[in-house]
C-alpha positions as CSV (number, residue, x, y, z in Angstrom):
1,M,89.6,31.9,103.6
2,P,88.5,29.1,101.1
3,F,85.0,27.9,101.8
4,I,86.2,24.2,102.1
5,F,88.6,25.3,104.9
6,Q,85.7,27.2,106.7
7,Q,83.4,24.0,106.4
8,S,86.3,21.8,107.8
9,V,86.7,24.1,110.9
10,L,83.2,24.3,111.6
11,D,82.8,20.5,111.2
12,I,85.8,19.8,113.7
13,Q,84.1,22.2,116.2
14,S,80.5,21.2,115.6
15,K,80.4,19.2,119.1
16,L,81.7,22.3,120.9
17,I,79.2,24.5,119.0
18,Y,76.3,22.3,120.2
19,S,77.7,22.1,123.8
20,V,78.2,26.1,124.2
21,R,75.5,27.3,121.7
22,S,74.2,30.0,123.7
23,S,77.5,31.8,124.5
24,L,78.8,31.2,120.9
25,V,75.8,32.9,119.5
26,R,76.7,36.0,121.6
27,D,80.5,36.0,121.0
28,L,81.3,34.3,117.5
29,S,82.1,36.9,114.6
30,L,81.7,35.5,111.0
31,V,83.8,36.4,108.1
32,C,81.5,36.1,105.2
33,W,78.0,35.1,104.1
34,R,78.8,31.5,103.2
35,W,80.3,30.9,106.6
36,F,77.2,32.1,108.1
37,N,75.0,30.0,105.8
38,Y,76.9,26.8,106.8
39,L,77.0,27.6,110.5
40,S,73.3,28.3,110.5
41,K,72.9,24.6,109.1
42,L,74.7,23.2,112.0
43,L,72.8,25.5,114.4
44,S,69.4,24.8,113.0
45,P,67.6,25.1,116.4
46,S,69.1,28.4,117.0
47,K,69.6,29.9,113.6
48,D,66.9,32.6,114.2
49,E,69.3,34.1,116.6
50,F,71.9,34.5,113.8
51,H,69.8,35.4,110.9
52,K,70.2,39.0,109.8
53,K,71.2,39.9,113.3
54,K,71.2,43.5,114.2
55,D,73.0,45.5,117.0
56,R,70.1,46.4,119.1
57,D,72.3,49.0,121.0
58,S,72.9,51.3,117.9
59,A,70.8,49.8,115.2
60,I,74.0,49.3,113.0
61,Y,73.8,46.7,110.1
62,C,76.7,44.8,109.1
63,N,77.7,43.0,105.9
64,Y,78.5,39.8,107.7
65,R,75.5,39.3,109.7
66,L,76.9,38.8,113.3
67,L,77.8,41.9,115.5
68,H,77.9,40.8,119.1
69,R,81.8,40.8,119.1
70,K,82.0,44.6,117.8
71,E,85.7,44.7,118.5
72,F,86.3,42.3,115.6
73,I,84.1,44.1,113.1
74,K,86.0,45.8,110.3
75,S,83.2,47.1,107.9
76,L,79.7,48.5,108.6
77,K,77.1,50.0,106.4
78,I,74.9,52.6,108.0
79,P,72.0,54.6,106.7
80,L,72.6,58.3,107.3
81,K,69.0,58.6,109.2
82,L,70.3,56.5,112.0
83,F,73.2,58.9,112.8
84,D,72.9,60.6,116.2
85,K,75.7,61.4,118.9
86,N,75.0,58.2,120.6
87,L,75.7,56.1,117.6
88,V,79.1,58.0,117.0
89,S,79.9,57.4,120.7
90,N,79.2,53.8,120.3
91,L,81.4,53.4,117.1
92,N,84.2,55.1,119.1
93,R,84.0,53.1,122.1
94,Y,83.1,49.6,120.8
95,Y,84.2,49.2,117.2
96,T,87.8,49.2,117.8
97,S,88.7,47.4,114.6
98,L,86.6,49.3,112.2
99,E,88.3,49.8,108.8
100,R,85.5,50.8,106.6
101,L,82.4,52.8,107.1
102,D,79.7,53.0,104.4
103,I,77.1,55.6,104.6
104,I,74.0,55.4,102.7
105,V,71.7,58.4,102.0
106,L,68.3,57.2,100.6
107,D,65.6,59.4,99.2
108,N,63.6,59.3,102.3
109,D,66.6,60.1,104.7
110,K,66.9,63.2,106.9
111,D,68.8,66.5,106.1
112,L,72.5,65.9,105.1
113,S,73.4,68.2,108.2
114,L,73.7,64.6,110.2
115,L,77.1,64.4,108.3
116,S,78.7,66.8,110.7
117,L,78.4,64.2,113.4
118,L,81.2,62.4,111.6
119,N,83.7,65.2,112.9
120,E,83.3,63.5,116.1
121,L,84.3,60.0,114.9
122,N,87.6,58.5,115.8
123,T,88.9,57.9,112.2
124,H,91.8,55.8,113.2
125,S,91.6,52.1,114.2
126,T,92.1,51.8,118.0
127,T,93.7,48.3,117.7
128,N,95.9,49.7,114.7
129,P,96.5,53.4,115.1
130,A,98.2,53.4,111.6
131,Q,95.0,52.3,110.0
132,K,92.6,55.0,109.1
133,I,89.0,54.3,108.7
134,D,87.8,54.5,105.0
135,I,84.5,56.2,104.8
136,K,82.3,55.9,101.8
137,L,79.2,58.1,101.0
138,D,76.4,56.9,98.7
139,I,74.0,59.4,97.8
140,Y,70.7,58.6,96.0
141,P,68.8,61.8,95.5
142,P,65.1,62.2,96.4
143,K,62.6,60.9,93.8
144,N,60.7,64.3,94.1
145,G,63.9,66.3,93.3
146,K,63.9,68.0,96.8
147,V,67.4,69.1,97.7
148,L,68.7,67.1,100.7
149,C,70.5,69.8,102.4
150,D,70.2,73.6,103.5
151,E,72.7,75.2,101.1
152,K,73.3,78.0,103.7
153,W,74.3,75.4,106.2
154,L,76.3,73.6,103.8
155,K,78.4,76.9,103.0
156,K,79.1,77.4,106.6
157,V,79.8,74.0,108.0
158,E,83.5,72.5,108.1
159,F,84.3,68.9,107.9
160,T,87.2,67.6,109.7
161,F,87.1,64.0,108.7
162,T,88.5,62.5,105.5
163,L,86.1,60.9,103.0
164,T,87.5,58.2,100.8
165,W,84.7,57.5,98.5
166,F,81.8,59.7,97.3
167,Q,79.3,58.0,95.0
168,F,76.3,60.0,93.7
169,I,73.5,58.0,91.9
170,Y,70.8,60.1,90.2
171,N,67.9,59.7,88.0
172,S,68.8,60.6,84.5
173,R,65.3,60.8,83.3
174,K,64.5,63.7,85.4
175,T,65.8,66.4,83.5
176,N,64.6,69.2,85.6
177,D,66.3,68.2,88.8
178,N,68.9,70.7,90.0
179,F,71.9,68.8,91.5
180,N,74.3,71.7,91.7
181,W,74.2,71.5,95.4
182,I,76.2,68.3,95.0
183,S,79.2,70.3,93.7
184,T,79.1,72.4,97.0
185,L,79.2,69.1,99.1
186,I,82.0,67.6,97.1
187,L,84.1,70.8,97.6
188,K,83.3,70.7,101.3
189,L,84.0,67.0,101.8
190,C,87.1,66.8,99.5
191,P,86.6,63.1,98.7
192,R,89.7,61.2,97.4
193,N,87.4,59.0,95.0
194,I,84.4,60.2,93.1
195,T,81.9,58.1,91.1
196,I,79.0,59.7,89.2
197,I,76.5,57.3,87.9
198,P,72.9,57.3,86.6
199,E,70.6,54.8,87.9
200,N,68.7,54.4,84.6
201,S,69.5,54.5,80.9
202,G,68.0,58.1,80.4
203,F,70.2,61.0,79.7
204,K,70.9,64.2,81.6
205,H,74.1,66.1,81.6
206,L,75.1,67.3,85.0
207,E,76.3,70.9,85.2
208,F,78.8,70.8,88.0
209,Y,81.7,69.1,86.5
210,H,83.7,72.3,85.9
211,T,82.9,73.5,89.5
212,I,84.7,70.4,90.9
213,S,87.5,70.1,88.4
214,K,89.1,73.4,89.3
215,H,89.5,72.1,92.9
216,N,91.6,69.0,92.0
217,Q,94.2,68.6,94.6
218,H,92.8,65.6,96.6
219,Y,91.4,63.5,93.8
220,Q,92.8,59.9,93.3
221,S,90.0,58.6,91.2
222,I,87.1,60.1,88.9
223,R,84.6,58.1,87.3
224,I,81.8,59.8,85.2
225,E,79.4,57.3,83.8
226,N,77.1,58.0,80.7
227,D,77.7,61.7,80.5
228,F,80.1,63.7,78.4
229,I,82.8,65.8,80.1
230,P,83.0,69.4,79.2
231,L,86.5,70.3,77.8
232,F,87.6,72.8,80.5
233,S,86.7,70.1,83.1
234,L,88.8,67.5,81.1
235,Y,91.7,70.0,81.0
236,H,91.6,70.5,84.9
237,F,91.1,66.9,86.0
238,I,94.0,65.8,83.9
239,Q,96.2,68.0,85.9
240,S,95.1,66.6,89.1
241,P,98.5,65.9,90.9
242,N,97.1,62.6,92.5
243,L,94.8,61.3,90.1
244,T,95.7,57.8,89.1
245,S,92.4,56.5,87.7
246,F,90.1,58.5,85.5
247,K,86.9,57.5,83.4
248,F,85.2,59.8,81.2
249,S,83.3,60.0,77.9
250,L,83.7,62.4,74.9
251,D,81.1,64.1,72.9
252,I,82.5,63.3,69.5
253,K,80.2,65.4,67.6
254,L,81.5,68.7,69.4
255,I,85.1,67.6,68.9
256,N,84.6,67.1,65.2
257,E,83.5,70.6,64.9
258,L,86.5,71.7,66.6
259,Y,88.8,70.5,64.1
260,S,87.4,72.9,61.5
261,Q,88.2,75.9,63.7
262,P,91.3,77.9,63.9
263,P,93.0,77.7,67.4
264,I,93.2,81.3,69.2
265,E,96.5,82.9,70.0
266,N,95.4,84.4,73.4
267,L,94.4,81.1,75.2
268,D,96.1,82.6,78.4
269,Y,93.8,85.4,78.5
270,Y,90.8,83.0,78.7
271,L,92.5,80.9,81.2
272,E,92.9,83.9,83.5
273,L,89.3,84.7,83.0
274,E,88.4,81.3,83.9
275,K,90.6,81.1,86.9
276,D,89.1,84.2,88.3
277,N,85.5,83.1,87.5
278,R,84.9,85.8,85.1
279,I,83.5,83.4,82.4
280,S,79.9,82.5,82.7
281,E,79.4,79.1,84.2
282,D,77.0,78.4,81.2
283,Q,79.6,78.7,78.7
284,F,81.3,75.4,80.2
285,Q,78.1,73.5,79.9
286,N,77.3,74.4,76.3
287,R,77.9,71.7,73.7
288,L,78.5,74.1,71.0
289,P,82.1,74.9,70.6
290,T,83.4,78.2,72.0
291,V,86.1,80.3,70.7
292,Y,88.7,78.8,73.0
293,A,87.4,75.3,73.0
294,K,89.8,74.1,70.3
295,S,92.9,75.4,72.2
296,I,91.5,73.6,75.2
297,W,91.1,70.5,73.6
298,E,94.7,70.5,72.1
299,K,96.0,71.3,75.4
300,S,94.2,68.4,77.0
301,I,95.7,66.2,74.2
302,E,99.2,67.3,75.1
303,L,98.7,67.0,78.8
304,L,97.4,63.3,78.4
305,K,100.5,62.5,76.2
306,C,102.8,63.5,78.9
307,N,100.8,62.8,82.1
308,S,102.9,60.9,84.7
309,V,100.4,60.2,87.2
310,I,97.4,58.4,85.6
311,T,97.8,54.6,85.4
312,E,94.3,53.6,84.7
313,L,92.4,55.3,81.8
314,Y,88.9,54.5,80.7
315,M,87.7,56.5,77.5
316,Y,84.4,55.9,75.7
317,Q,82.1,57.7,73.2
318,L,79.0,59.3,74.5
319,S,76.2,56.8,73.5
320,G,73.3,58.4,72.0
321,V,70.6,58.1,69.5
322,H,72.8,59.1,66.4
323,Y,76.2,57.7,66.3
324,T,78.9,60.2,65.1
325,E,82.0,59.1,63.2
326,P,85.1,60.7,64.4
327,C,87.2,62.7,61.9
328,Q,90.4,61.3,60.8
329,Q,92.4,64.1,62.8
330,F,90.6,62.9,66.2
331,I,91.7,59.2,65.3
332,Q,95.3,60.3,64.7
333,D,95.4,62.4,68.0
334,F,93.9,59.4,69.8
335,I,96.6,57.2,68.6
336,D,99.3,59.7,69.5
337,I,97.8,59.9,73.1
338,F,98.6,56.3,73.7
339,S,101.7,56.1,71.7
340,N,103.5,58.8,73.6
341,N,102.1,58.3,77.2
342,K,104.5,56.4,79.3
343,C,102.5,56.0,82.6
344,I,99.3,54.2,81.8
345,K,99.2,50.7,82.5
346,K,95.6,49.8,82.2
347,A,93.2,51.2,79.7
348,L,89.5,50.4,78.6
349,L,88.5,52.1,75.3
350,E,85.1,52.0,74.0
351,F,85.2,53.6,70.4
352,K,83.4,52.1,67.3
353,F,86.3,53.3,65.1
354,I,88.9,51.2,66.9
355,N,90.2,48.4,64.8
356,N,93.5,46.3,64.6
357,T,95.1,48.9,62.4
358,V,94.7,51.6,65.2
359,L,95.6,49.3,67.8
360,K,98.7,48.1,66.1
361,Q,100.0,51.8,65.8
362,I,99.5,52.3,69.5
363,L,101.0,49.0,70.6
364,D,104.1,49.2,68.2
365,N,104.9,52.7,70.2
366,N,103.8,51.7,73.8
367,T,105.7,49.4,76.0
368,T,104.1,50.6,79.0
369,L,100.5,49.2,78.8
370,E,100.0,45.9,80.6
371,S,96.2,45.6,80.1
372,L,94.0,46.7,77.2
373,T,90.4,46.1,77.0
374,I,88.5,47.1,73.9
375,R,84.8,47.3,73.0
376,P,83.8,46.3,70.4
377,L,86.5,43.8,69.5
378,L,85.9,40.1,68.5
379,V,87.9,37.4,69.8
380,N,89.2,36.4,66.3
381,Q,90.5,40.2,66.1
382,I,92.4,39.9,69.2
383,E,94.2,36.7,67.8
384,E,94.9,38.6,64.6
385,L,96.2,41.5,66.4
386,K,98.5,39.4,68.6
387,S,100.2,38.2,65.4
388,L,100.8,41.8,64.1
389,T,102.5,43.0,67.1
390,S,105.2,42.0,69.4
391,N,104.0,43.8,72.4
392,K,103.2,41.6,75.3
393,C,100.2,43.7,76.6
394,K,97.3,41.7,77.6
395,I,94.3,42.4,75.3
396,Y,90.7,41.8,76.1
397,S,87.3,42.2,74.6
398,F,84.7,44.0,76.6
399,P,81.3,42.3,76.5
């Protein structure tokens, strides 16, 4: 609701508010912070009752500040350490309109075994049985690098709830931290959407992408920030049957080296070895090209060209101290991907080699793209590009 309407409604009811202030404080459920802020001015003698109000029964925090009408609440954010059976029971009993539940795992939280309590959560809205509760899990790993969960427990436990979002935020400056337990957690939870992002500007390559990419049936969105994607992982993610949004970066230095290598004739042999876990996991993380790397890269290019599921694609070059100029063959393959794909509608591309010559070749052959964001690209370059092509795709410059 626009703020001017909210303000008008509250002004009209101001006399009623003053006359029944005590009951209103108990019963009113607000829709946004601005509404709360304005109402708190009207109720200045009683605003302490409103300010950052907390449900005393279950210590649940809400984005919208007022919680006494639990049956109206649609979104909650709860630290994992607050979970117990009583809290889950309260969620099932009182929060009948709940549509989204955000669970925060901080570095001082308890063991992740508390997640198993979500198996007892009624994941369908009571007031609207067709509405499933979207559950998001945000994990901030411990600052001391300690594993948050017992891996033996994790291998045995089964989760029956559906996890919509999984976000892992890690310290990229702590190069010795082992986050491989995250891959086990992802495989157990089967999240629909995964975001992996560093909390600072350091660089650390995570070594579990290949493991999770092989189990790709559930993924709808994958976003990997500030870390290159191994080629076998790229190959598997592209084949995810439900993946509609994909963000990843490429190690151009590695890919440049591939173009000087001959492709192998027995790729199927290596694919079988990889499928049966008979190739050392270390080989998938090594930034040096393996004997089958070029063939996997070529397969990935062909899969991207004909992919009919991905509608949003975000590709960027891995940032680092030394910039590597891509070879001409990579640039041509890049152009061919977007010239041939007939499914991608929205793309964000961040490569220094991209100029109007490259973009014109793509736009002249692609009528599916609706939105194209480029970095770096100056405003005058956008105007020039529009004069070079008849494509109606909207073009933006990423700041």
